C-alpha positions as CSV (number, residue, x, y, z in Angstrom):
1,M,-54.2,18.0,-35.5
2,R,-51.5,19.7,-33.5
3,S,-51.1,19.0,-29.8
4,G,-51.6,21.7,-27.2
5,Y,-48.4,20.8,-25.4
6,P,-44.9,21.9,-26.5
7,A,-42.5,19.1,-27.3
8,C,-40.2,20.0,-24.4
9,E,-43.1,19.7,-21.9
10,I,-44.0,16.2,-23.3
11,L,-40.3,15.1,-22.9
12,T,-40.2,16.4,-19.3
13,I,-43.4,14.4,-18.5
14,L,-42.0,11.2,-20.0
15,L,-38.8,11.6,-18.0
16,C,-40.7,12.0,-14.8
17,V,-42.8,8.9,-15.5
18,L,-39.6,6.9,-16.2
19,V,-38.0,8.1,-12.9
20,Q,-41.1,7.0,-11.0
21,V,-41.2,3.5,-12.5
22,A,-37.5,2.9,-12.6
23,P,-36.4,0.1,-10.2
24,P,-34.4,1.1,-7.1
25,A,-30.6,0.8,-7.1
26,P,-29.3,-2.7,-6.2
27,A,-28.5,-3.3,-2.6
28,H,-24.8,-3.8,-3.2
29,A,-24.7,-0.2,-4.7
30,R,-25.8,1.2,-1.4
31,E,-23.5,1.6,1.6
32,Q,-23.7,-1.5,3.8
33,T,-24.1,-1.2,7.5
34,F,-22.8,-3.8,10.1
35,T,-23.1,-4.5,13.8
36,L,-19.8,-5.3,15.4
37,T,-20.1,-9.1,15.2
38,E,-21.5,-8.8,11.7
39,A,-18.5,-6.8,10.6
40,V,-16.1,-9.3,12.1
41,R,-17.8,-12.3,10.5
42,Y,-17.9,-10.5,7.2
43,A,-14.2,-9.7,7.4
44,L,-13.3,-13.3,8.2
45,E,-14.9,-14.2,4.9
46,H,-13.9,-11.3,2.6
47,N,-10.8,-9.6,4.0
48,N,-8.0,-9.8,1.4
49,E,-5.3,-10.6,3.9
50,I,-7.3,-13.5,5.3
51,R,-8.0,-14.9,1.9
52,A,-4.3,-14.7,1.0
53,A,-3.4,-16.5,4.2
54,G,-6.0,-19.1,3.4
55,S,-4.4,-19.7,0.0
56,S,-1.0,-20.0,1.7
57,L,-2.4,-22.6,4.1
58,A,-3.9,-24.6,1.3
59,A,-0.5,-24.5,-0.5
60,R,1.1,-26.0,2.7
61,G,-1.5,-28.7,2.6
62,D,-0.4,-29.5,-1.0
63,D,3.2,-29.7,0.3
64,V,2.0,-32.6,2.5
65,G,0.7,-34.4,-0.5
66,A,4.0,-33.7,-2.4
67,A,6.0,-35.1,0.5
68,R,3.8,-38.2,0.6
69,S,4.3,-38.8,-3.1
70,N,8.0,-39.5,-2.4
71,L,6.9,-42.8,-0.7
72,L,4.5,-43.9,-3.5
73,P,5.4,-45.7,-6.7
74,K,6.5,-43.8,-9.7
75,V,5.0,-45.0,-13.0
76,Y,6.1,-43.6,-16.3
77,F,5.7,-44.1,-20.0
78,E,8.5,-43.4,-22.5
79,E,8.8,-43.5,-26.3
80,R,12.2,-43.3,-28.0
81,A,13.3,-43.2,-31.7
82,L,16.8,-44.2,-32.6
83,R,18.8,-44.5,-35.9
84,T,22.4,-45.6,-35.6
85,N,25.2,-47.5,-37.2
86,N,27.0,-47.9,-33.9
87,P,27.9,-51.6,-33.8
88,T,26.8,-52.1,-30.2
89,Y,23.5,-50.3,-30.5
90,A,22.7,-51.8,-33.9
91,F,23.4,-55.3,-32.4
92,M,21.1,-54.7,-29.4
93,A,18.4,-53.1,-31.5
94,K,18.0,-56.1,-33.7
95,L,18.0,-58.4,-30.7
96,N,15.4,-56.3,-29.0
97,Q,13.3,-56.3,-32.2
98,G,13.4,-60.1,-32.5
99,R,14.9,-60.1,-36.0
100,F,18.5,-61.1,-35.4
101,T,19.7,-63.8,-37.8
102,A,22.7,-66.0,-38.3
103,Q,24.0,-63.7,-41.1
104,D,24.2,-60.8,-38.5
105,F,27.1,-62.8,-36.9
106,A,29.3,-62.0,-39.9
107,I,32.3,-60.1,-38.8
108,D,31.9,-57.4,-41.5
109,R,28.2,-56.9,-40.4
110,L,29.3,-56.8,-36.8
111,N,32.0,-54.2,-37.4
112,N,30.3,-52.2,-40.0
113,P,26.5,-52.6,-39.7
114,N,24.0,-50.8,-41.9
115,P,22.0,-48.0,-40.2
116,V,19.3,-49.4,-38.0
117,N,16.0,-47.8,-36.9
118,D,14.6,-48.6,-33.5
119,Y,11.4,-47.3,-31.9
120,Q,11.3,-48.2,-28.2
121,T,8.1,-48.1,-26.1
122,L,8.5,-48.5,-22.4
123,F,6.3,-48.8,-19.3
124,A,8.2,-48.7,-16.1
125,A,7.6,-48.4,-12.3
126,E,9.8,-47.8,-9.3
127,Q,8.8,-48.2,-5.6
128,P,11.0,-47.0,-2.7
129,I,11.3,-49.6,0.1
130,F,13.7,-47.8,2.5
131,A,13.6,-44.0,2.1
132,P,14.3,-42.4,5.5
133,K,14.6,-38.8,4.1
134,A,11.1,-39.1,2.6
135,W,9.6,-40.3,5.9
136,V,11.2,-37.5,7.8
137,G,10.1,-35.0,5.1
138,L,6.5,-36.1,5.3
139,A,6.5,-35.7,9.1
140,M,8.0,-32.2,8.8
141,S,5.5,-31.1,6.1
142,K,2.6,-32.3,8.3
143,R,3.8,-30.3,11.2
144,E,4.4,-27.3,9.1
145,H,0.9,-27.5,7.8
146,E,-0.4,-27.7,11.4
147,A,1.7,-24.7,12.4
148,G,0.3,-22.8,9.4
149,G,-3.3,-23.7,10.5
150,V,-2.6,-22.2,14.0
151,E,-1.0,-19.2,12.4
152,F,-4.0,-18.7,10.2
153,I,-6.3,-18.5,13.3
154,R,-3.9,-15.9,14.7
155,K,-4.3,-13.9,11.4
156,K,-8.0,-14.0,11.9
157,E,-7.6,-12.7,15.4
158,E,-5.5,-9.8,14.1
159,I,-8.0,-8.8,11.5
160,A,-10.9,-9.2,14.0
161,F,-9.1,-6.7,16.3
162,K,-8.5,-4.3,13.5
163,V,-12.1,-4.5,12.4
164,C,-13.3,-3.9,16.0
165,R,-11.0,-0.9,16.3
166,A,-12.2,0.5,12.9
167,W,-15.8,-0.1,13.8
168,L,-15.4,1.8,17.1
169,M,-13.5,4.5,15.3
170,V,-16.6,5.0,13.0
171,H,-18.8,5.4,16.1
172,T,-16.2,7.8,17.6
173,A,-16.0,9.8,14.5
174,K,-19.8,10.0,14.3
175,A,-19.9,11.1,17.9
176,H,-17.2,13.7,17.2
177,L,-19.3,15.0,14.3
178,S,-22.3,15.3,16.5
179,V,-20.2,17.2,19.1
180,A,-18.9,19.5,16.3
181,E,-22.5,20.1,15.1
182,N,-23.6,20.9,18.7
183,G,-20.6,23.3,18.9
184,V,-21.9,25.0,15.7
185,D,-25.3,25.4,17.2
186,D,-23.9,26.8,20.5
187,A,-21.7,29.2,18.5
188,R,-24.8,30.4,16.6
189,E,-26.7,30.9,19.8
190,H,-23.8,32.9,21.2
191,H,-23.7,35.1,18.2
192,R,-27.4,35.6,18.4
193,I,-27.2,36.7,22.1
194,A,-24.3,39.0,21.3
195,T,-26.2,40.6,18.5
196,L,-29.3,41.1,20.6
197,R,-27.2,42.7,23.4
198,Y,-25.5,45.0,20.9
199,E,-28.8,46.1,19.4
200,A,-30.0,46.8,22.9
201,D,-26.9,48.9,23.7
202,L,-25.9,46.3,26.3
203,G,-22.8,45.0,24.4
204,T,-20.2,46.1,22.0
205,H,-19.8,45.4,18.3
206,A,-16.5,43.7,19.1
207,D,-18.5,41.1,21.0
208,T,-20.5,40.2,17.9
209,L,-17.3,40.0,15.9
210,R,-15.8,37.6,18.4
211,A,-18.9,35.5,18.4
212,A,-18.9,35.4,14.6
213,T,-15.3,34.3,14.6
214,A,-16.1,31.6,17.2
215,A,-19.0,30.4,15.0
216,S,-16.6,30.2,11.9
217,E,-14.1,28.2,13.9
218,A,-16.8,25.8,15.1
219,K,-17.8,25.3,11.4
220,Q,-14.2,24.5,10.6
221,R,-14.1,21.9,13.3
222,R,-17.3,20.4,11.9
223,V,-15.7,20.2,8.4
224,T,-12.7,18.4,9.9
225,A,-15.0,16.0,11.8
226,E,-16.9,15.2,8.6
227,K,-13.7,14.3,6.9
228,Q,-12.6,12.0,9.8
229,F,-16.1,10.4,9.7
230,H,-15.8,9.7,6.0
231,L,-12.2,8.3,6.4
232,A,-13.2,6.1,9.3
233,R,-16.0,4.5,7.2
234,R,-13.7,4.0,4.3
235,M,-11.1,2.3,6.5
236,L,-13.8,0.0,7.9
237,G,-14.8,-0.9,4.3
238,L,-11.2,-1.6,3.4
239,L,-10.8,-4.0,6.3
240,L,-14.1,-5.7,5.3
241,G,-12.8,-6.2,1.8
242,L,-15.4,-3.8,0.3
243,P,-14.6,-1.5,-2.6
244,G,-16.1,1.5,-0.8
245,S,-17.1,2.6,2.6
246,A,-19.1,0.8,5.3
247,D,-21.2,2.2,8.2
248,V,-22.0,0.9,11.6
249,A,-25.3,-0.2,13.0
250,G,-26.6,-1.3,16.4
251,E,-25.5,-0.5,19.9
252,I,-21.9,-0.6,21.1
253,P,-21.3,-3.9,23.0
254,D,-20.5,-3.6,26.7
255,F,-16.9,-4.8,26.9
256,Q,-15.7,-6.0,30.3
257,A,-12.2,-7.1,31.1
258,R,-11.9,-10.6,32.6
259,D,-9.7,-11.9,35.4
260,T,-6.0,-11.3,34.8
261,G,-5.1,-14.9,35.4
262,A,-7.4,-16.1,32.6
263,Y,-5.7,-13.7,30.2
264,E,-2.2,-14.9,31.3
265,K,-3.1,-18.5,30.9
266,A,-4.6,-17.9,27.4
267,S,-1.6,-15.9,26.3
268,R,0.8,-18.8,26.8
269,A,-1.2,-20.8,24.2
270,R,-1.5,-17.9,21.7
271,G,-1.5,-18.9,18.1
272,D,1.8,-17.4,17.1
273,I,3.5,-19.0,20.1
274,R,2.1,-22.5,19.4
275,S,3.0,-22.2,15.7
276,M,6.6,-21.2,16.7
277,E,6.7,-24.2,19.1
278,M,5.9,-26.5,16.2
279,R,8.5,-24.9,14.0
280,V,11.1,-25.5,16.8
281,E,10.1,-29.1,16.6
282,N,10.6,-29.1,12.9
283,A,13.9,-27.4,13.2
284,E,15.1,-30.2,15.5
285,T,13.7,-32.8,13.2
286,N,15.6,-31.1,10.4
287,I,18.8,-32.4,12.1
288,R,17.5,-35.9,11.6
289,M,16.7,-35.0,8.0
290,A,20.4,-34.1,7.5
291,E,21.5,-37.3,9.1
292,T,19.4,-39.5,6.8
293,D,22.0,-38.7,4.1
294,Y,24.3,-41.2,5.9
295,L,21.8,-44.0,5.2
296,P,21.2,-45.9,2.0
297,Y,18.2,-45.7,-0.3
298,I,16.6,-49.0,-1.2
299,G,13.9,-49.6,-3.9
300,V,12.5,-52.0,-6.4
301,G,11.5,-51.4,-10.0
302,G,10.5,-53.0,-13.3
303,G,9.3,-52.4,-16.8
304,Y,7.9,-53.8,-20.0
305,Q,9.4,-52.8,-23.3
306,W,8.5,-53.0,-27.0
307,N,10.9,-52.5,-29.9
308,D,10.0,-52.0,-33.6
309,P,12.2,-51.1,-36.6
310,S,9.7,-48.9,-38.4
311,N,6.6,-48.0,-36.4
312,L,6.1,-45.8,-33.4
313,F,4.4,-47.7,-30.6
314,G,5.2,-50.9,-32.6
315,G,5.9,-54.2,-31.1
316,S,7.9,-56.6,-33.3
317,G,9.9,-57.5,-30.2
318,D,9.1,-57.3,-26.5
319,S,10.8,-57.9,-23.2
320,W,10.5,-57.2,-19.5
321,Q,12.7,-56.7,-16.5
322,V,12.5,-56.4,-12.7
323,S,15.2,-55.1,-10.4
324,A,16.0,-54.2,-6.8
325,F,18.6,-51.6,-6.0
326,L,20.5,-50.1,-3.1
327,R,22.0,-46.6,-3.4
328,W,24.4,-45.5,-0.8
329,N,26.3,-42.2,-0.8
330,L,29.7,-42.9,0.7
331,F,31.4,-39.6,0.1
332,D,30.0,-36.2,-1.1
333,G,32.8,-33.8,-0.3
334,A,31.7,-33.3,3.4
335,R,28.3,-31.8,2.3
336,R,26.4,-33.9,4.8
337,E,28.6,-32.7,7.7
338,Y,27.9,-29.1,6.8
339,E,24.2,-29.7,6.3
340,R,24.0,-31.4,9.7
341,S,25.9,-28.5,11.4
342,K,23.7,-26.0,9.6
343,A,20.5,-27.8,10.9
344,K,21.8,-27.6,14.5
345,H,22.4,-23.8,14.2
346,Q,18.9,-23.3,12.7
347,A,17.4,-25.3,15.6
348,R,19.2,-23.1,18.1
349,Q,17.9,-20.1,16.2
350,A,14.4,-21.3,16.3
351,R,14.5,-21.9,20.1
352,E,15.8,-18.4,20.6
353,N,13.0,-17.0,18.4
354,L,10.5,-18.9,20.5
355,L,11.9,-17.5,23.7
356,G,11.8,-14.0,22.2
357,I,8.1,-14.4,21.1
358,Q,7.1,-15.7,24.6
359,K,8.8,-12.8,26.3
360,A,7.2,-10.3,23.8
361,A,3.8,-11.8,24.4
362,A,4.2,-11.5,28.2
363,Y,5.2,-7.8,27.7
364,G,2.4,-7.1,25.3
365,L,-0.1,-8.6,27.8
366,Y,1.4,-6.5,30.7
367,Q,1.2,-3.4,28.5
368,A,-2.4,-4.2,27.6
369,Q,-3.4,-4.6,31.2
370,L,-1.9,-1.3,32.1
371,G,-3.6,0.2,29.1
372,V,-7.0,-1.0,30.4
373,E,-6.3,0.5,33.9
374,E,-5.2,3.8,32.3
375,A,-8.2,3.9,30.0
376,R,-10.7,3.2,32.8
377,A,-9.2,6.0,35.0
378,N,-9.1,8.5,32.1
379,L,-12.8,7.6,31.3
380,E,-13.9,8.4,34.8
381,L,-11.9,11.7,34.8
382,A,-13.3,12.6,31.4
383,G,-16.9,12.2,32.7
384,E,-16.1,14.4,35.7
385,A,-14.5,17.0,33.3
386,L,-17.6,17.1,31.2
387,K,-19.9,17.7,34.2
388,T,-17.7,20.6,35.4
389,A,-17.4,22.1,31.9
390,E,-21.2,22.0,31.4
391,E,-21.8,23.7,34.8
392,G,-19.0,26.2,34.1
393,K,-20.5,27.1,30.7
394,R,-24.0,27.5,32.2
395,L,-22.8,29.8,34.9
396,V,-20.6,31.9,32.6
397,Q,-23.5,32.2,30.1
398,I,-25.8,33.5,32.9
399,R,-23.2,36.0,34.0
400,Y,-22.7,37.2,30.4
401,E,-26.4,37.5,29.7
402,N,-26.6,39.7,32.9
403,A,-23.6,41.8,31.9
404,F,-21.4,40.4,34.6
405,S,-18.8,38.7,32.3
406,P,-17.3,39.6,29.0
407,I,-18.0,37.5,25.9
408,V,-14.5,36.2,26.0
409,D,-15.2,34.3,29.1
410,M,-18.3,32.7,27.6
411,L,-16.4,31.7,24.4
412,D,-13.6,30.2,26.5
413,A,-16.1,28.2,28.5
414,Q,-17.6,27.0,25.2
415,V,-14.3,25.8,23.9
416,M,-13.7,23.9,27.2
417,L,-17.1,22.3,26.9
418,D,-16.5,21.2,23.3
419,R,-13.1,19.8,24.3
420,A,-14.7,17.9,27.3
421,R,-17.5,16.5,25.0
422,A,-15.0,15.3,22.5
423,G,-12.7,14.1,25.2
424,L,-15.4,11.9,26.8
425,V,-16.1,10.3,23.4
426,A,-12.5,9.6,22.8
427,R,-11.9,8.2,26.3
428,Q,-14.9,5.9,25.9
429,N,-13.5,4.6,22.6
430,E,-10.0,4.2,24.1
431,Y,-11.4,2.1,27.0
432,R,-13.3,-0.3,24.6
433,V,-10.2,-0.6,22.3
434,A,-8.0,-1.2,25.4
435,V,-10.3,-4.1,26.5
436,L,-10.3,-5.5,23.0
437,N,-6.5,-5.2,22.8
438,L,-6.3,-7.2,26.0
439,G,-8.2,-10.0,24.2
440,W,-5.9,-9.6,21.1
441,E,-2.7,-9.9,23.2
442,S,-4.0,-12.9,25.1
443,G,-5.5,-14.6,22.0
444,T,-9.1,-14.6,23.3
445,I,-10.6,-11.8,21.1
446,L,-12.7,-14.2,19.0
447,E,-14.0,-15.9,22.1
448,D,-14.8,-12.5,23.6
449,L,-16.8,-11.6,20.5
450,G,-18.6,-15.0,20.6
451,I,-17.2,-16.0,17.2
452,S,-15.6,-19.4,16.5
453,P,-12.4,-19.2,14.5
454,D,-13.5,-22.1,12.3
455,E,-17.1,-21.1,11.7
456,K,-18.2,-20.8,8.1
457,K,-20.6,-18.4,6.5
458,E,-24.0,-19.9,5.9
């Protein structure tokens, strides 16, 4: 019996049913949203720069282990195979194998021995007793690892500041988009009023054309605002280590600048300054490292040996030995003198770099303080400008609707209002970024956000 429904309709019904019962897209496929602190914490775990810096710090930790190994015993295994008719080696091989006989003292056999095979198995160990270069090297590697740890925290502060700035930029771009959309709505209203006035013989056709042009320009500004909004979200996602965009959630925190003295005190212990201080210490210790080449190296060692004429790892003969040694470099072509002089120059270079970083930090903090004052003043002025622009627009619109002002005045007033709206949003963002920049320059930004630099994701 034939069905009363065409095949295409049945297929359509099945597809609709499948769409209804299909599971929703996985959460990771949707755009993630973050509050400010959530964004910073997520970046501290997933940002690629921080992960790379963490791997670099781990490598420095391995350098400490490598330096410590120079003070520990070295144990090694060795297997050798030898075939020779060299008189001396042939003589020693038979002795080591334990098969030397009285006939081997024959002069002809001593001078012209038959080829001899020797398989030598050796276990040996060596332990340094006095190794000043290794001691100094271990101390330097520990200090370098510590400096790297402080530098790693500074990298976290840098990424935190960039994330905060990007997060605020998304908020600003969203606000600019809202301003642009309001501008489009206002431009449409102006065009509507101009059209009504023209139809009532109270205005000119030129007024409607000017209003239409203004509406088109408002739409263009909205297109640009949409592009900036999408770019801001993509930049935030990039800093968070995401493959795509990220959006913001929650309210904007109320950032307040602290006392200037607190920032100045904190800036003197900033991560990059402390790490450079440790590297200055290492540069001065490197002079001692160069001077250790004037000292001897003392160690002990020993080994156990098996020799066999025909089998690998054989043991027809065995022996052992223990030894103590002193190695002292008396002359190396003045290399030690040049190394010591080079280390002194590098120590002076490190000290100058430290002074430069300290001065740059003081300048950066001073600049950030002035930036906060400037941003605060501009924010107040932007608020006043918006109020006057709104009142000016209202008065001009009333005059235009009553035929006391041309449409050009109303359009100009609208442009000023749109600029004032966008200007206030920008100044609000600039003030927040300026306060955060003060925390970045002083090294307190993570503390200001209530985030510990060592906290781990649960």
